[in-house]
C-alpha positions as CSV (number, residue, x, y, z in Angstrom):
1,M,187.9,-94.9,-170.9
2,L,185.3,-92.7,-169.1
3,T,181.8,-94.0,-168.7
4,K,178.9,-91.6,-168.5
5,T,176.7,-91.9,-165.5
6,L,173.0,-91.7,-166.4
7,S,170.9,-89.5,-164.1
8,P,167.6,-90.9,-163.0
9,P,164.6,-89.4,-164.8
10,P,162.9,-86.5,-162.9
11,T,159.9,-87.3,-160.7
12,R,156.7,-86.7,-162.6
13,I,153.8,-84.8,-161.0
14,L,150.4,-84.3,-162.6
15,V,148.4,-81.3,-161.5
16,V,144.6,-81.5,-162.1
17,D,143.0,-78.1,-161.4
18,D,140.6,-76.0,-163.5
19,E,142.1,-72.7,-162.1
20,A,144.9,-71.4,-164.4
21,P,146.6,-69.3,-161.7
22,V,146.8,-72.4,-159.4
23,R,148.2,-74.5,-162.2
24,S,150.8,-71.9,-163.1
25,L,151.9,-71.4,-159.5
26,L,152.2,-75.2,-158.9
27,D,154.1,-75.6,-162.2
28,R,156.6,-73.0,-161.3
29,V,157.1,-74.0,-157.7
30,L,157.4,-77.7,-158.4
31,R,159.7,-77.2,-161.4
32,Q,162.0,-75.1,-159.2
33,S,162.0,-78.0,-156.7
34,G,163.3,-80.3,-159.4
35,F,160.1,-82.1,-160.5
36,H,158.7,-82.6,-164.0
37,V,155.2,-81.2,-164.1
38,S,152.2,-81.7,-166.4
39,S,148.7,-80.5,-166.0
40,A,145.0,-81.2,-166.8
41,V,142.1,-78.8,-166.5
42,N,139.3,-81.2,-165.7
43,G,138.6,-84.7,-164.3
44,C,138.3,-86.6,-167.6
45,E,141.5,-85.0,-169.0
46,G,143.2,-85.8,-165.7
47,L,142.3,-89.5,-165.9
48,E,143.6,-89.7,-169.4
49,C,146.9,-88.1,-168.3
50,V,147.2,-90.5,-165.4
51,A,146.7,-93.5,-167.7
52,R,149.0,-92.2,-170.4
53,E,151.8,-90.7,-168.3
54,N,151.7,-92.9,-165.2
55,P,152.9,-90.0,-163.0
56,D,154.7,-90.5,-159.6
57,L,152.1,-88.2,-157.9
58,V,148.8,-86.5,-158.7
59,I,147.8,-83.2,-157.1
60,L,144.0,-83.1,-157.5
61,D,141.5,-80.3,-157.0
62,L,138.1,-81.3,-155.7
63,N,136.0,-78.7,-157.5
64,L,136.4,-79.7,-161.2
65,P,134.0,-78.7,-163.9
66,D,133.0,-82.2,-165.0
67,L,133.9,-85.1,-162.6
68,S,134.4,-84.2,-159.0
69,G,137.9,-84.7,-157.5
70,E,136.4,-87.5,-155.3
71,D,135.2,-89.3,-158.4
72,V,138.6,-89.0,-160.1
73,C,140.4,-90.3,-157.0
74,Q,138.0,-93.3,-156.8
75,K,138.4,-94.1,-160.5
76,I,142.2,-94.1,-160.0
77,R,141.9,-96.5,-157.1
78,Q,139.6,-98.8,-159.2
79,T,142.1,-99.0,-162.1
80,P,144.7,-101.7,-161.4
81,R,147.5,-100.2,-163.5
82,I,147.4,-96.8,-161.8
83,Q,145.8,-97.6,-158.5
84,E,149.0,-97.2,-156.5
85,V,149.7,-93.6,-157.7
86,P,149.7,-91.3,-154.6
87,V,147.0,-88.6,-154.7
88,M,147.2,-85.3,-152.8
89,I,143.9,-83.4,-152.6
90,L,144.0,-79.7,-152.9
91,T,140.8,-77.7,-152.3
92,G,139.3,-74.4,-151.2
93,R,136.4,-76.2,-149.5
94,T,136.2,-75.9,-145.7
95,T,133.4,-78.4,-145.0
96,R,133.8,-80.1,-141.6
97,G,135.0,-83.6,-141.9
98,L,136.1,-83.2,-145.5
99,S,139.7,-84.2,-144.9
100,A,138.6,-87.5,-143.3
101,Q,136.1,-88.1,-146.2
102,C,138.9,-87.6,-148.8
103,L,141.3,-89.9,-147.0
104,N,138.6,-92.5,-146.6
105,G,137.9,-92.2,-150.3
106,G,141.5,-93.1,-151.3
107,A,143.5,-89.9,-151.1
108,D,147.0,-90.0,-149.5
109,D,147.1,-86.4,-148.3
110,Y,144.9,-83.3,-148.1
111,L,145.8,-79.6,-148.2
112,S,143.5,-76.6,-148.0
113,K,143.7,-73.5,-150.2
114,P,145.2,-71.1,-149.7
115,F,148.3,-73.2,-149.0
116,D,151.8,-72.5,-147.9
117,I,154.3,-73.2,-150.7
118,Q,157.0,-74.7,-148.5
119,E,154.4,-77.0,-146.7
120,L,153.1,-78.2,-150.1
121,V,156.6,-79.1,-151.4
122,A,157.4,-80.8,-148.0
123,R,154.2,-82.9,-148.2
124,V,155.0,-83.8,-151.8
125,R,158.5,-85.0,-150.9
126,A,157.1,-86.9,-147.9
127,L,154.6,-88.8,-150.1
128,L,157.3,-89.6,-152.7
129,R,159.6,-90.9,-149.9
130,R,157.1,-93.7,-149.1
131,P,158.8,-96.8,-150.8
132,S,155.8,-98.9,-149.9
133,L,153.7,-97.1,-152.6
134,Y,155.9,-98.7,-155.3
135,A,156.8,-102.0,-153.7
136,S,156.7,-105.0,-156.0
137,S,154.1,-107.6,-155.1
138,E,157.0,-110.1,-154.9
139,A,159.4,-108.0,-152.9
140,V,160.6,-108.9,-149.4
141,I,159.8,-106.1,-147.0
142,K,161.1,-105.9,-143.4
143,R,159.4,-103.7,-140.9
144,Q,160.5,-104.0,-137.3
145,R,159.2,-107.4,-136.1
146,I,157.3,-108.3,-139.3
147,I,158.5,-109.5,-142.7
148,I,156.4,-109.7,-145.9
149,N,157.6,-112.2,-148.4
150,G,155.7,-111.3,-151.6
151,A,157.2,-114.1,-153.7
152,E,156.0,-116.8,-151.3
153,H,152.9,-114.9,-150.3
154,R,153.5,-115.2,-146.6
155,I,154.0,-112.9,-143.6
156,L,156.3,-113.6,-140.6
157,W,155.8,-112.1,-137.2
158,D,158.9,-112.4,-134.9
159,G,160.2,-115.1,-137.2
160,R,156.9,-117.1,-137.0
161,R,154.8,-117.6,-140.1
162,V,151.3,-116.2,-139.7
163,E,149.4,-119.3,-140.7
164,D,146.2,-119.7,-142.7
165,L,145.8,-116.1,-144.0
166,A,143.2,-116.1,-146.7
167,P,144.1,-114.2,-149.8
168,K,142.0,-111.1,-148.9
169,E,143.4,-111.1,-145.4
170,Y,147.0,-111.2,-146.7
171,E,146.3,-108.3,-149.0
172,L,144.6,-106.3,-146.3
173,L,147.5,-106.8,-143.8
174,R,150.2,-106.2,-146.5
175,H,148.6,-103.0,-147.6
176,L,148.2,-101.6,-144.0
177,I,151.8,-102.6,-143.2
178,L,153.2,-101.0,-146.4
179,L,151.4,-97.7,-145.7
180,S,152.2,-97.6,-142.0
181,P,151.9,-95.3,-140.1
182,R,149.2,-93.8,-142.3
183,V,145.6,-94.3,-141.4
184,V,143.9,-96.1,-144.3
185,G,140.2,-95.4,-144.8
186,K,137.7,-98.3,-145.0
187,N,136.6,-97.3,-148.5
188,A,140.3,-97.1,-149.7
189,L,140.9,-100.6,-148.3
190,A,137.8,-101.9,-150.1
191,L,138.9,-100.4,-153.4
192,K,142.4,-101.8,-153.0
193,V,141.5,-105.3,-151.9
194,W,138.1,-106.0,-153.5
195,G,138.3,-103.5,-156.3
196,I,134.9,-101.9,-155.5
197,P,133.7,-99.2,-153.0
198,L,132.9,-100.2,-149.5
199,D,129.1,-99.7,-150.0
200,Q,129.2,-102.5,-152.7
201,I,130.4,-105.2,-150.3
202,H,128.6,-106.6,-147.3
203,Q,128.6,-104.0,-144.5
204,R,130.6,-106.2,-142.1
205,T,132.9,-107.9,-144.5
206,L,135.9,-105.7,-143.9
207,D,135.5,-105.7,-140.2
208,V,135.3,-109.5,-140.1
209,H,138.5,-109.8,-142.2
210,I,140.3,-107.5,-139.8
211,R,139.0,-109.5,-136.8
212,R,140.3,-112.7,-138.3
213,I,143.7,-111.1,-139.0
214,R,144.1,-110.1,-135.4
215,K,143.3,-113.6,-134.2
216,K,145.8,-115.1,-136.6
217,I,148.7,-112.8,-135.8
218,G,148.4,-113.2,-132.1
219,A,147.9,-110.8,-129.2
220,E,151.1,-108.7,-129.6
221,G,150.6,-108.4,-133.4
222,A,146.9,-107.6,-132.9
223,R,147.8,-104.6,-130.8
224,C,149.7,-103.1,-133.8
225,L,146.6,-103.2,-135.9
226,K,144.6,-100.2,-134.7
227,T,141.0,-99.3,-135.3
228,I,140.5,-95.6,-136.0
229,P,136.8,-94.9,-135.3
230,C,134.7,-93.6,-138.2
231,I,137.7,-93.7,-140.6
232,G,139.5,-97.0,-140.9
233,Y,142.6,-98.9,-139.7
234,Q,146.2,-98.3,-139.0
235,W,149.3,-100.5,-138.6
236,L,151.9,-99.3,-136.1
237,D,155.2,-101.1,-135.8
238,K,155.2,-100.6,-132.1
239,P,151.8,-101.2,-130.3
């Protein structure tokens, strides 16, 4: 008796852009690349679609007619059920420092208009290859010399348990390791760990937590936890 093998469902991408030609182009290109595509024409509709469809990736324009793209991204990061959805910013703005601002605000990638189609598809695939974005909070994750045991809420460095990590310290370190080698902005970390923007917690709270983590993981581990001036922090498996 032959058994039918079920194919996995197609990866779902939500495009949020008020320009019909851009939506049409992205819909055609992404469908040709094997993705399922839906779209929204403004920020409010985009947020409704994210909550309803739970897409695998959001491509988000900054210049929307109601909410700004930055506001939409921040609301996604503040909503527990959808806060892990990867967000790629797509914009025609050329303001200096805008890419760092978007990444610091919680976006996972940034691409300027006009964009190269092949580069966009390659970046989409790269974002979707990051297993860390979908890792269960109870999963066991191994990265070079470090192991995260989610079920037991502990982290091992070279087989040695990192002792006395406070809950927020654990969440910070786990998030940085899972997103390695990506640089994670301070505001994105605040949204992920505290659930509020950076300007709503004490100015030095995040820095103090990072300093405590470095002390607890030891000198070698501390060298893997990099400070990126004016942006945030980064975990590298090799210092």
